C-alpha angles and dihedrals in degrees: 000000000000112000095226098049101123122074119233112224127237120218128252139203123271126205113226115200122204114234135178114250091347142061126230119180116191110212125202129183135182127196117263123223094198108117133178106069128091127256108251136186113265088015104085148006115226127214146096139271118236102283099354121061101154093125139039123245137213125215114215139159131207124248132174118224119182089343094306122113121232132183106220131188116238110235127180090181097069136039109214137089119225133169138181117223143048118316116194117227095009117158118219112224093199089240130110129207138180138194122213113206128191087265117023135350141228132212137177149125118312110236139173125228142150110278122202113193123169095327098320123108125207110189100202110025116168118227141160117253103217118196117240116264141151089279096041115049123195110269094029133105147135134254116209116219097183129111116297088239088077096052114123089191090057090051092049095050095033095205140075092276086078100054121126125267093253093049089050090052093049091045097048096040108047092177091063112095113238100244141092132202130202128200119180118167147149123273131208091216107131087216088071096238113164110209125203138159133210113193131185117200097356142064130248110256112259094024099074092121089076087090088065092059121101115281108239114204117232105240108231126217122224119285090247089056099043092127089072095053111134138168093276132159139176121264113221119265105274085006101143108082117199130213090273091060093249128115117264111232112240134166119204123239091205105108098203093057107106095199105057090197091067114083126201117238127195117213104221122169089188093072119084094185114044114232116228134165112284092244090056094050090048091050090052100046107012096093096044116118117260091002120164132189110215131180112228115198092234106020095044120211115000134164120237123196142155113295095234094062108111116209121184121194136157143198129215125216123174091349093305120119120224111196114204116226109246089232086064097049094052112035125201104215097162092262127161132190126234090279093054093253116145115249137174133225128243102235097205098068129183107275111269100175120109113281111275132187090202101067143014104207143013115223107205133175097309086067101032092056086066097053138051103230126215117185119188111197095202110168092353092093110107116226097017110144096213131052111240112181142288114301117253142177131221124197130197118199115238103179097063098135101071092174090058090046090053091049090051090052093051092049093049100041098035094239143002135244114187115224089228100050103032095084119097120244090254091052092050091049091048093050091052098034096134092054092046092052092048093049091046091051093050092046090050092051091049092051093048091047091050093051092048092049093051093049093049092047092052089053095052101040129062126179120234131174087261094052133265121343124198112236132179087221133009090225124066119218114262094239093059117101117259115263118253118270120259129227102254093197123120112308114237130209130019094346095060111123114249118260126232131043119330116269119268120228117232126227116262127209117245104264092205122092107250089227090071 
């Protein structure tokens, strides 16, 4: 595969809207046509737009720091704010901090400046000043929306001056409810605008029923490991449904989980490609036609396959099923193989993050685009004087019409080959050879047994006008006297042949499914 096959996404403006006692940030994204750089964690959000998913997108929002405007990525998987570029009036704390992501890392001086975010002003917000580089352009940055426990800035300053922007908002505005919601979805706009909304303390209009969804407890890590606390929840037992419609067998690596069939999933908007156990990724893509597992130097292992292969999977949380749009399971990132042939990427890649005993998978944008996400911070707000409640998450399915999702896939990709029906008959037989041999053996024994039974029965039974008579042999010895003759006249009683024309046989429907 070509090493520069995945487009790196440029940023786009967001439209913050001032609200009373709540924050709503309108997010817009347009596809980038800048190719050549790799897709990296925290750098992009993959997906498709309605009927055109030829490019990736990146969801950002605008903030003002020290009077300078920055376009920052929204990231529920981290907890710190960083920017690249000059900030007027910033105060240097003399401390440094860094954040290591699954792919890549940043580091810089910890400074304080006035932050303006969607109508709210925080006079001394701590942030990391990251030097400009090829990966971090001037005017860019990232705002972490994770729990304050994971803040490296907070650790460096070791006091409340280092708390995260959201915690500062909740602390300074007690009338603002301590929750955020995130809605990122496709749009049928022919201008390829990707809408999204991030709200703090209110719900997106039309999606209010999310509060009726099951409350999923945030699984908490040990106190000694609080720095790795994420927005993580338990997937239902047998809650990952493969392309064949059957649950994929998984065992959790999280020791404190009592039911080993329930895996822990982190909701992380910073990941373009969700990270799942290797066995899960193989179950999703392994049977696809012309599939290939490659090892990219930065992405790690990832499946490539033809773009017209439709793969349908689902996840279950709290008894609710979340179908994944097929345009999110197989991503068109403009990739080509070594022969210049266009290929697509399996979004749910084998997990490449460092081994963790706190979670099993990271559900990034390919999942989040299929669910409206509600995160209640509960007691996770640093500096709150009162204890509220345990944090929880609610999810509302967005891809409920799987027929419409299929139609979208066909329109975008110019056709559809299902991963379950695309194999030839020979391939299907080969993949289940042991079962075929066993069934054939049983069938052969049944046939042989049936033939033997019929032959034996014919030897022991002989029809007479009076019915069947048991004989030791159907042939009498030649020296025996001949049997008496019978009256061959009409037979009376129950053995009389029926009168009238012979019966006619009706037509029967073919009992076999025409698909086979």
